[in-house]
One Martini backbone bead per residue (centre of mass of N, CA, C, O) as a GRO file, in nm:
protein
  101
    1MET     BB    1   7.298   0.967  -2.644
    2ARG     BB    2   7.048   1.074  -2.869
    3VAL     BB    3   7.079   1.291  -3.152
    4GLY     BB    4   6.881   1.231  -3.361
    5PRO     BB    5   6.866   1.027  -3.623
    6ALA     BB    6   6.931   0.720  -3.666
    7GLY     BB    7   7.071   0.660  -3.981
    8SER     BB    8   7.133   0.901  -4.115
    9ASP     BB    9   7.198   1.074  -4.416
   10PRO     BB   10   7.456   1.297  -4.483
   11ARG     BB   11   7.386   1.345  -4.797
   12GLN     BB   12   7.099   1.504  -4.703
   13VAL     BB   13   7.230   1.763  -4.651
   14PRO     BB   14   7.197   2.074  -4.693
   15ALA     BB   15   7.407   2.295  -4.842
   16GLU     BB   16   7.335   2.551  -4.657
   17ALA     BB   17   7.436   2.391  -4.385
   18LEU     BB   18   7.746   2.357  -4.403
   19SER     BB   19   7.847   2.645  -4.282
   20GLU     BB   20   7.682   2.558  -3.992
   21THR     BB   21   7.851   2.279  -3.991
   22VAL     BB   22   8.012   2.028  -3.793
   23VAL     BB   23   8.179   1.717  -3.878
   24PHE     BB   24   8.245   1.442  -3.684
   25VAL     BB   25   8.472   1.159  -3.702
   26LEU     BB   26   8.396   0.841  -3.554
   27LEU     BB   27   8.486   0.497  -3.487
   28ASP     BB   28   8.353   0.541  -3.197
   29PRO     BB   29   8.048   0.531  -3.055
   30LEU     BB   30   8.123   0.614  -2.765
   31GLY     BB   31   8.271   0.873  -2.842
   32ALA     BB   32   8.025   1.007  -2.971
   33GLU     BB   33   7.854   1.015  -2.717
   34GLN     BB   34   8.054   1.186  -2.551
   35LEU     BB   35   8.055   1.430  -2.740
   36CYS     BB   36   7.756   1.492  -2.716
   37GLU     BB   37   7.756   1.546  -2.410
   38LEU     BB   38   7.951   1.785  -2.426
   39LEU     BB   39   7.781   1.970  -2.636
   40HIS     BB   40   7.537   1.911  -2.475
   41PRO     BB   41   7.336   2.213  -2.468
   42ARG     BB   42   7.514   2.439  -2.624
   43ARG     BB   43   7.423   2.276  -2.887
   44HIS     BB   44   7.326   2.161  -3.185
   45ILE     BB   45   7.287   1.805  -3.233
   46ARG     BB   46   7.402   1.517  -3.428
   47ILE     BB   47   7.361   1.159  -3.480
   48CYS     BB   48   7.529   0.913  -3.691
   49GLU     BB   49   7.545   0.626  -3.890
   50PHE     BB   50   7.826   0.561  -4.132
   51GLU     BB   51   8.010   0.330  -4.255
   52GLY     BB   52   8.129   0.267  -3.943
   53ALA     BB   53   8.057   0.556  -3.850
   54ALA     BB   54   8.045   0.838  -3.636
   55LEU     BB   55   7.839   1.124  -3.662
   56VAL     BB   56   7.901   1.465  -3.552
   57ALA     BB   57   7.675   1.731  -3.554
   58ALA     BB   58   7.757   2.081  -3.526
   59ASP     BB   59   7.627   2.377  -3.465
   60LEU     BB   60   7.672   2.697  -3.543
   61LYS     BB   61   7.714   3.003  -3.428
   62PRO     BB   62   7.688   3.354  -3.505
   63GLU     BB   63   7.933   3.392  -3.344
   64GLU     BB   64   8.225   3.510  -3.295
   65GLY     BB   65   8.442   3.231  -3.261
   66ASP     BB   66   8.287   2.954  -3.251
   67LEU     BB   67   8.473   2.758  -3.394
   68ALA     BB   68   8.712   2.785  -3.200
   69THR     BB   69   8.560   2.694  -2.950
   70LEU     BB   70   8.483   2.414  -3.049
   71LEU     BB   71   8.771   2.307  -3.116
   72ARG     BB   72   8.885   2.339  -2.830
   73LEU     BB   73   8.688   2.151  -2.686
   74VAL     BB   74   8.759   1.897  -2.852
   75LYS     BB   75   9.063   1.897  -2.800
   76ASP     BB   76   9.046   1.866  -2.492
   77TRP     BB   77   8.895   1.597  -2.504
   78LEU     BB   78   9.110   1.440  -2.653
   79ASP     BB   79   9.338   1.480  -2.446
   80GLU     BB   80   9.185   1.365  -2.190
   81SER     BB   81   9.100   1.078  -2.332
   82GLY     BB   82   9.339   0.971  -2.536
   83ARG     BB   83   9.279   1.032  -2.811
   84GLY     BB   84   9.300   1.068  -3.118
   85PRO     BB   85   9.253   1.192  -3.391
   86VAL     BB   86   9.012   1.403  -3.570
   87ARG     BB   87   8.781   1.420  -3.809
   88PHE     BB   88   8.659   1.700  -4.011
   89HIS     BB   89   8.378   1.890  -4.147
   90LEU     BB   90   8.385   2.190  -4.365
   91ASP     BB   91   8.265   2.312  -4.642
   92GLY     BB   92   8.358   2.031  -4.793
   93ARG     BB   93   8.599   1.985  -4.593
   94ALA     BB   94   8.886   1.824  -4.470
   95TYR     BB   95   9.001   1.765  -4.133
   96MET     BB   96   9.249   1.771  -3.863
   97LEU     BB   97   9.240   1.696  -3.516
   98PRO     BB   98   9.471   1.699  -3.295
   99ALA     BB   99   9.641   1.535  -3.057
  100ALA     BB  100   9.819   1.466  -2.812
  101ALA     BB  101  10.145   1.332  -2.787
   0.00000   0.00000   0.00000
């Protein structure tokens, strides 16, 4: 499943969109596709490949607690799939979402 233009340059995302978007960085394109399938159609998502990584951008909803809901959903997916931790970006900062030990 491809959502958004493949090969899009994430550096061209408008600055005002940063606080409304979480970008997950996956080194495995298949994992990125699976994450997109998990998140779509509950939220607007885009996927692009950039410098050997697959970036999955998920828009946040204006509802209170939506970021926590999104991160829990991705964390559960990481744990169930046996994947390692995943890096994500929000508001210009990088974070790590750990997987189960």
